C-alpha positions as CSV (number, residue, x, y, z in Angstrom):
1,M,11.1,14.4,-6.5
2,D,14.8,13.4,-5.8
3,G,16.3,14.1,-2.8
4,G,14.7,13.7,0.6
5,G,10.9,13.9,1.3
6,R,10.5,17.2,-0.3
7,G,8.3,17.9,-3.4
8,P,8.0,21.0,-5.7
9,G,8.1,24.0,-3.8
10,D,10.1,22.6,-1.2
11,R,6.8,20.9,0.4
12,P,7.2,17.9,2.3
13,Q,5.7,14.8,0.4
14,E,2.9,13.1,1.9
15,V,2.7,9.2,2.2
16,V,-0.6,7.0,3.2
17,L,0.4,3.9,5.1
18,L,-2.3,1.1,4.8
19,H,-1.6,-2.2,6.8
20,G,-2.7,-5.7,6.1
21,L,-5.5,-8.2,6.8
22,G,-6.1,-8.7,10.5
23,R,-3.5,-6.0,11.7
24,T,-3.7,-2.6,12.8
25,W,-1.7,0.8,11.9
26,R,0.5,-0.2,14.7
27,S,2.2,-2.8,12.2
28,M,3.2,-0.2,9.9
29,R,5.1,2.1,12.3
30,P,8.7,0.5,11.5
31,V,7.9,1.9,8.0
32,A,6.5,5.1,9.1
33,R,9.5,5.9,11.1
34,A,11.9,5.2,8.6
35,L,9.8,7.6,6.3
36,D,9.6,10.3,8.9
37,R,13.5,10.3,9.2
38,A,13.5,10.6,5.3
39,G,11.7,13.7,5.8
40,F,8.1,12.6,4.3
41,V,4.9,13.4,5.9
42,T,3.1,10.2,7.1
43,Y,-0.5,9.5,7.4
44,N,-0.6,5.4,9.1
45,I,-4.4,4.7,8.5
46,G,-6.0,2.0,10.4
47,Y,-9.3,0.2,9.1
48,P,-11.6,-2.7,10.4
49,S,-10.1,-5.2,7.9
50,L,-11.8,-8.1,9.0
51,R,-15.2,-6.8,8.7
52,H,-16.2,-5.5,5.3
53,R,-15.6,-6.0,1.7
54,L,-13.2,-3.9,-0.4
55,P,-15.7,-1.4,-1.6
56,V,-16.9,-0.4,2.1
57,L,-13.0,-0.4,3.1
58,A,-12.1,1.7,0.5
59,A,-14.7,4.2,1.3
60,L,-13.7,4.3,4.7
61,V,-10.0,4.6,4.1
62,E,-10.8,7.5,1.7
63,E,-12.7,9.3,4.5
64,R,-10.1,8.8,6.9
65,I,-7.4,9.9,4.6
66,A,-9.3,13.3,3.8
67,R,-9.6,13.7,7.5
68,A,-6.1,13.2,8.2
69,R,-4.9,15.6,5.6
70,S,-7.5,18.1,6.7
71,E,-6.4,18.1,10.4
72,R,-2.8,18.4,9.2
73,R,-3.5,21.8,7.4
74,G,-5.8,23.2,10.1
75,G,-8.9,22.7,8.2
76,E,-7.5,25.0,5.5
77,S,-8.4,24.3,2.0
78,G,-7.3,27.0,-1.0
79,E,-4.1,25.2,-2.4
80,A,-5.1,22.0,-4.3
81,P,-3.5,18.9,-2.5
82,A,-0.6,17.2,-3.9
83,P,-0.6,13.8,-5.3
84,L,-0.2,11.1,-2.4
85,H,2.4,8.6,-2.0
86,F,1.1,5.2,-0.8
87,V,2.5,2.2,0.9
88,G,0.7,-0.8,1.7
89,H,1.1,-4.6,3.0
90,S,-0.9,-7.5,1.5
91,L,-4.6,-6.5,1.8
92,G,-3.5,-3.1,2.0
93,C,-1.8,-3.1,-1.4
94,I,-5.2,-4.2,-3.2
95,L,-7.0,-1.3,-1.1
96,I,-4.3,1.2,-2.7
97,R,-4.9,-0.1,-6.2
98,Y,-8.7,0.0,-5.7
99,L,-8.4,3.8,-4.5
100,L,-6.4,4.6,-7.6
101,A,-8.8,2.6,-9.9
102,H,-12.5,3.4,-8.8
103,R,-12.2,6.4,-5.9
104,G,-9.9,8.7,-8.1
105,L,-7.4,9.5,-5.6
106,R,-4.3,11.3,-7.3
107,A,-0.9,9.3,-6.5
108,G,2.6,10.0,-7.1
109,R,4.6,6.8,-6.2
110,V,3.5,3.4,-4.7
111,V,5.2,0.5,-2.8
112,L,3.5,-2.6,-2.6
113,L,5.0,-4.9,0.1
114,T,4.2,-8.7,-0.4
115,P,1.2,-7.7,-2.7
116,P,-1.5,-10.5,-3.8
117,N,-1.8,-8.6,-7.3
118,Q,-2.9,-12.0,-9.1
119,G,-4.6,-13.0,-6.2
120,A,-3.4,-15.6,-3.6
121,R,-3.9,-19.3,-3.7
122,A,-3.9,-19.1,0.2
123,A,-6.9,-16.7,-0.1
124,D,-9.0,-19.4,-2.2
125,F,-7.7,-22.3,0.2
126,F,-9.2,-20.8,3.5
127,Q,-12.1,-18.7,1.7
128,P,-14.7,-21.7,2.3
129,Y,-13.8,-21.9,6.1
130,F,-13.0,-18.4,7.3
131,S,-14.7,-15.7,4.9
132,W,-17.6,-15.3,7.6
133,L,-14.9,-13.9,9.8
134,L,-12.2,-12.7,7.4
135,R,-14.8,-10.7,5.3
136,P,-12.3,-9.5,2.3
137,L,-10.8,-13.3,1.7
138,P,-13.1,-13.2,-1.5
139,D,-11.5,-10.1,-2.8
140,L,-8.1,-11.7,-2.5
141,S,-8.7,-14.9,-4.0
142,V,-7.4,-16.1,-7.3
143,G,-11.1,-17.1,-8.3
144,G,-12.4,-14.0,-7.5
145,G,-10.2,-12.4,-9.9
146,V,-10.5,-8.7,-8.1
147,P,-7.0,-7.7,-7.7
148,A,-6.3,-8.8,-11.6
149,S,-9.1,-6.8,-12.6
150,L,-7.8,-3.4,-11.2
151,A,-6.7,-1.1,-13.9
152,L,-3.0,0.4,-13.1
153,P,-3.6,4.0,-13.2
154,K,-1.3,6.0,-15.9
155,G,1.5,8.1,-14.7
156,V,1.7,6.2,-11.5
157,E,5.3,4.6,-10.5
158,I,4.8,1.3,-8.6
159,G,7.2,-0.6,-7.2
160,L,6.8,-4.0,-5.8
161,I,8.7,-5.8,-2.6
162,A,8.2,-9.6,-2.5
163,G,9.4,-11.9,0.6
164,G,11.9,-14.5,-0.8
165,S,10.4,-17.1,1.5
166,D,6.5,-15.9,1.7
167,R,4.1,-18.7,1.8
168,T,1.1,-16.4,2.4
169,V,1.6,-14.6,-1.1
170,K,4.0,-16.1,-3.6
171,R,6.3,-14.2,-5.5
172,H,4.9,-14.9,-8.7
173,E,1.5,-13.7,-7.3
174,T,3.0,-10.4,-6.4
175,R,3.6,-9.9,-10.2
176,L,2.0,-6.5,-11.7
177,D,2.3,-5.9,-15.4
178,G,3.3,-2.2,-15.8
179,A,5.3,-1.9,-12.2
180,A,8.3,0.3,-12.4
181,D,10.6,-1.7,-10.4
182,A,10.6,-4.9,-8.2
183,A,12.8,-6.3,-5.4
184,V,12.7,-9.2,-3.1
185,V,13.8,-9.3,0.4
186,P,14.4,-12.6,2.4
187,C,11.7,-13.0,4.5
188,G,8.1,-14.4,4.8
189,H,4.8,-12.6,4.7
190,S,3.7,-11.2,8.1
191,F,6.9,-9.0,9.3
192,I,8.2,-7.7,5.9
193,M,7.6,-4.4,7.4
194,M,10.0,-4.8,10.4
195,R,13.1,-5.3,8.0
196,R,15.3,-2.5,7.4
197,D,16.3,-3.5,4.0
198,A,12.4,-3.2,3.0
199,Q,12.4,0.1,4.7
200,D,15.4,1.4,2.9
201,L,13.9,0.2,-0.3
202,T,10.6,1.9,0.4
203,V,12.3,5.2,1.1
204,R,14.3,4.9,-2.0
205,F,11.5,4.1,-4.5
206,L,9.5,6.9,-3.0
207,R,12.2,9.2,-3.8
208,T,13.6,8.0,-6.9
209,G,11.1,5.7,-8.5
210,R,13.9,2.8,-8.6
211,F,15.0,0.3,-6.0
212,T,18.3,0.3,-7.0
213,P,20.6,3.2,-6.1
């Protein structure tokens, strides 16, 4: 998988991008553009992040990924689809892990931006007040235990990028046993996708499985 966004047989490698809570697909456009320039094919998937709990969101996202891939191929089926790469931000990271653990999607490499892999204390704090509005909050909490319970699929290389000044998901809350590599960029939580260093790290990991050159 080294070198550009090409895989075996010189096929472009495909990447699914999933945004965070209360955001839209537009928030992931800076990362999508960086991946497009690097030769990857990107599917920047939007989903109603405020309205449903994790299992429903995962089913919706899985359907939209399948539709996007089918549309790109003109509805053709025949050749087995190659494993997908994934890039997520915040809630999108936990959605990716849920898809891989419970929906059987095949993945190559995964980059998680500010992922609440151990749950986030911020979600526990706001849950009593805003869970009626932010429906996935219980799935992001430390008390709920959902992120920590998700199994790490075998053979999937996962890279973690934390924000050094992130007050929403603290650095220790991004930890994931079995991750291939981890990096920290000097930023907060909400706009890590806009940073060139985070974009470059994402491209590098999807190419090589490591953040270091």
